[in-house]
C-alpha positions, -999 to +999 in steps of 0.1 A: +000+000+000+012+035-008+005+046+028+026+019+043+054+026+019+054+063+028+056+055+065+084+030+059+103+058+041+097+081+070+111+055+095+141+049+073+149+086+071+145+090+109+167+059+116+194+073+093+192+106+113+194+087+145+225+069+134+241+101+122+234+119+155+246+090+175+279+091+156+282+129+161+275+124+198+304+100+201+327+126+185+315+155+206+337+163+236+314+190+250+292+175+278+265+201+273+262+194+236+262+156+243+231+163+265+214+180+236+222+150+213+208+126+240+175+145+242+172+148+204+179+111+200+152+103+225+127+125+206+135+109+173+132+074+188+098+082+201+087+093+166+100+061+151+080+041+178+048+060+169+052+054+132+058+017+138+027+017+159+008+031+129+022+003+107+010-023+132-025-008+132-026-008+094-015-045+094-043-054+118-069-035+098-061-021+063-085+008+068-074+015+103-049+043+102-045+065+133-060+098+125-079+086+095-112+099+108-127+130+094-117+161+113-146+178+131-153+214+122-166+219+158-132+221+174-127+236+209-107+269+203-085+284+229-096+321+228-065+331+247-040+318+221-034+326+185-010+318+157+000+349+137+014+345+103+027+375+083+040+373+047+052+398+022+029+401-009+031+422-040+059+448-041+093+432-037+116+447-010+090+473-001+064+445+006+089+427+028+096+460+047+059+465+052+054+429+064+081+436+089+063+467+102+030+448+105+048+421+125+063+447+148+029+464+152+013+432+164+042+423+187+041+457+203+004+455+208+009+420+224+036+435+247+012+463+257-015+438+264+007+416+286+007+387+261+035+362+257+050+361+221+069+331+210+085+332+175+081+299+155+097+308+122+111+339+105+125+343+070+143+376+064+139+397+033+163+422+019+169+455+037+158+441+070+122+432+059+103+400+064+094+374+038+075+353+062+071+350+100+051+329+123+045+338+160+024+322+187+007+347+210-008+338+244-027+361+265-062+374+274-085+371+244-056+369+219-075+350+192-108+368+199-092+402+194-070+394+164-090+369+144-104+396+120-069+408+111-066+380+085-065+392+050-044+414+027-031+447+041-021+473+015+004+502+019+007+533-002+038+554+003+071+565-012+096+537-006+130+545+008+144+529-024+124+553-047+147+581-059+119+598-079+095+603-050+067+583-066+041+566-045+041+528-047+015+503-036+026+471-019+009+444+001+014+419+029-009+391+040-018+384+076-033+351+089-045+347+124-052+310+132-069+295+163-051+271+185-071+239+186-068+206+205-048+180+186-075+155+188-099+178+169-079+178+136-065+143+131-038+138+105-030+106+085+008+098+089+010+089+052-004+124+043+026+141+059+060+148+043+088+158+067+120+175+057+148+184+081+175+210+077+199+231+098+184+262+113+200+296+105+207+324+128+205+322+166+196+291+185+227+278+203+258+259+195+240+230+180+225+251+152+252+242+127+257+206+138+222+192+141+193+193+116+169+208+142+146+228+118+117+210+102+095+216+072+061+198+072+040+194+041+004+182+041+004+164+008-033+164+000-037+202+004-001+214-002-001+234+031+035+238+043+047+247+078+082+255+089+095+256+124+131+263+134+131+283+166+133+254+191+167+239+198+155+204+194+141+188+163+115+169+184+100+201+198+100+217+163+081+187+149+055+189+177+050+226+171+048+222+133+021+196+138+001+219+160+003+248+135-006+225+106-037+214+125-047+250+132-042+260+095-063+231+082-090+238+107-091+274+097-093+264+061-122+241+069-141+270+085-134+292+055-145+267+030-173+254+051-164+218+049-165+191+076-134+171+069-098+175+057-105+153+027-129+179+014-104+207+015-094+224-017-057+235-018-056+271-009-038+298+011-049+329+029-051+354+001-027+357-029-013+391-019-031+408-048-041+444-043-077+438-051-081+415-021-073+442+004-091+444+038-071+475+049-051+503+034-023+523+051-020+555+032+011+574+043+008+606+022-026+612+039-016+597+072-047+575+071-055+538+078-088+526+063-105+493+069-126+485+038-149+461+055-163+485+082-156+516+060-139+534+089-106+554+088-081+564+114-051+588+115-016+588+130+000+559+112+032+561+133+012+554+165-007+526+148+024+508+136+038+513+171+011+490+184-017+514+191-044+493+174-069+486+202-095+510+187-091+494+153-096+459+167-127+470+186-141+485+154-137+452+135-148+429+164-183+424+150-172+412+116 
């Protein structure tokens, strides 16, 4: 069966990684790094055990694959936790710069609100911008307050790279996902493709020695999740699964379907200007939400995290 073959391939890849890390551990003189290897090896061994359990279940009943049941669209949502994803859209470097400003805006609002922010993944653009970033926010009514921020945000201004003083229009996409219980969105092991790579940037001494970063692809829908901020691959795998479940559940709500198998491959917006929910017009110092048809002024304060009044205005959407 194709499903069994895919799981066997996953097990083989994990066992090769275990052998590689075990060898690296033997060569590592640093006791602290040896402890990191030990923890990582234990996490990978647990993953292999779980996959072998899935194979055993399939052998007992060809139709019995853990997680094969249809996911319920009536999941229990944690209103005090949200997964925020920001991506640059149309506009090149200027779009990446704007995406970075939006990310900072939400993080500053989170700080003012006393929320805890934990970065999951971040891909830098040129000139200090952000191509893509994922952050988990935990605090009072985090999801309730931010859920209507999802959509395309448009900026109109003269970019720093524009010598002629012309106003450009660029976009960034924002997705706010609910955090749902794992049991509510069950995933077939053979529908998951795992890739492992070495994380970049900060993260400790083991960053350049161990493939701790993960990329998880949900094969039927093409949804991809990356996680590289944890120091151990096992923790990154766990977080990637949780974010994938949240994204699939959010798509189920959007498409009004009752199971993962009914999902059409899609992403939150395409970044095209026509899909905008909000415009940040710098020449007129005006932010307009096109859904509630309300405008606000003082863009510097808004991008500094003063967005409580905006969230209140869109709360009824």
